[in-house]
C-alpha atoms as one frame of an Amber mdcrd trajectory, in Angstrom:
protein
  12.138  10.814  38.368   9.799   8.123  37.023   6.984   6.996  39.220   6.727
   3.266  39.934   3.867   1.449  38.269   0.965   0.391  40.365   0.397  -3.336
  40.377  -3.083  -2.829  38.907  -1.760  -0.982  35.834  -1.686  -3.063  32.685
   1.679  -3.520  30.965   1.035  -2.564  27.317   4.405  -3.450  25.858   3.989
  -5.408  22.688   5.764  -8.676  21.945   5.952  -8.243  18.195   7.331 -11.754
  17.654   4.136 -13.137  19.135   2.026 -10.760  17.039   3.953 -11.768  13.923
   3.287 -15.443  14.518  -0.457 -14.931  15.015  -2.837 -16.145  12.286  -4.503
 -12.720  12.133  -1.188 -11.043  11.301  -0.388 -13.638   8.653  -3.801 -13.025
   7.078  -3.152  -9.254   7.143   0.188  -9.716   5.385  -1.449 -11.986   2.798
  -4.120  -9.354   2.129  -1.496  -6.636   1.791   0.459  -8.729  -0.680  -2.693
  -9.449  -2.715  -3.223  -5.697  -2.994   0.317  -4.370  -3.397   1.739  -6.839
  -5.925  -0.932  -6.358  -8.637  -0.896  -2.579  -8.141   2.892  -2.511  -8.485
   2.809  -4.658 -11.614   0.114  -2.435 -13.146   2.098   0.706 -12.314   5.342
  -0.620 -13.774   3.689  -1.875 -16.975   1.805   1.393 -17.476   4.908   3.465
 -16.668   7.310   1.622 -18.986   4.775   1.285 -21.790   5.312   4.927 -22.843
   9.091   4.863 -23.344   8.954   1.409 -24.928   6.100   2.401 -27.243   7.785
   5.618 -28.336  11.127   3.886 -28.872   9.935   0.863 -30.833   6.696   2.033
 -32.425   5.177   5.001 -34.184   1.490   4.588 -33.324   1.745   7.109 -30.450
   2.867   9.759 -32.953  -0.643   9.863 -34.443  -2.337  13.234 -33.801  -5.417
  13.271 -31.578  -6.337  16.971 -31.454  -4.378  19.255 -33.762  -0.696  18.894
 -32.873  -1.340  16.844 -29.719  -0.331  13.226 -30.280  -1.237  10.078 -28.390
   2.190  10.203 -26.738   1.195  13.441 -24.970  -2.164  11.974 -23.957  -0.416
   8.883 -22.590   2.148  11.018 -20.720  -0.593  13.064 -19.034  -2.463   9.840
 -18.260   0.605   8.667 -16.340   0.314  11.649 -13.989  -3.377  10.913 -13.500
  -2.633   7.215 -12.956  -0.023   8.063 -10.311  -2.462  10.220  -8.343  -5.230
   7.627  -8.626  -2.979   4.796  -7.430  -1.732   6.992  -4.591  -5.296   7.773
  -3.498  -6.325   4.121  -3.690  -3.276   3.069  -1.676  -3.868   5.670   1.046
  -7.463   4.497   1.501  -6.428   0.839   1.532  -3.499   1.528   3.884  -5.931
   3.023   6.391  -7.786  -0.285   6.517  -4.477  -2.151   6.894  -3.527   0.161
   9.778  -6.870  -0.432  11.494  -6.450  -4.191  11.097  -2.905  -4.024  12.505
  -4.069  -1.990  15.508  -6.859  -4.479  16.105  -4.391  -7.388  15.998  -2.076
  -5.720  18.508  -4.981  -4.825  20.816  -6.316  -8.392  20.666  -2.904  -9.749
  21.587  -2.618  -7.304  24.497  -6.065  -8.298  25.780  -5.245 -12.017  25.512
  -2.207 -12.091  27.701  -1.556  -8.833  29.475   1.035  -7.998  26.894   1.190
  -9.180  23.355
């Protein structure tokens, strides 16, 4: 059986509609968009450049080291690029999460519940 809340306990339920309409949240979403959109465009261009280049051009067939061509170097670079973008996103997402927690906590402190 649940115990009744004491009147001095703070109600920490979050009104997410109020959080969403706050200027801090709008700024957070703007910052996320400024980060995610360019990274997505870069990823897609880099990813599709290999199949397009190998289909419509022959410059990637030029050997670099022995029998290894630029196509192989580019293909391996895509794996590296994926890991680098993933690492960058994880670090940036941590800052977004901290900002979101701060926004929610500020809203809770302002009015009892957000």
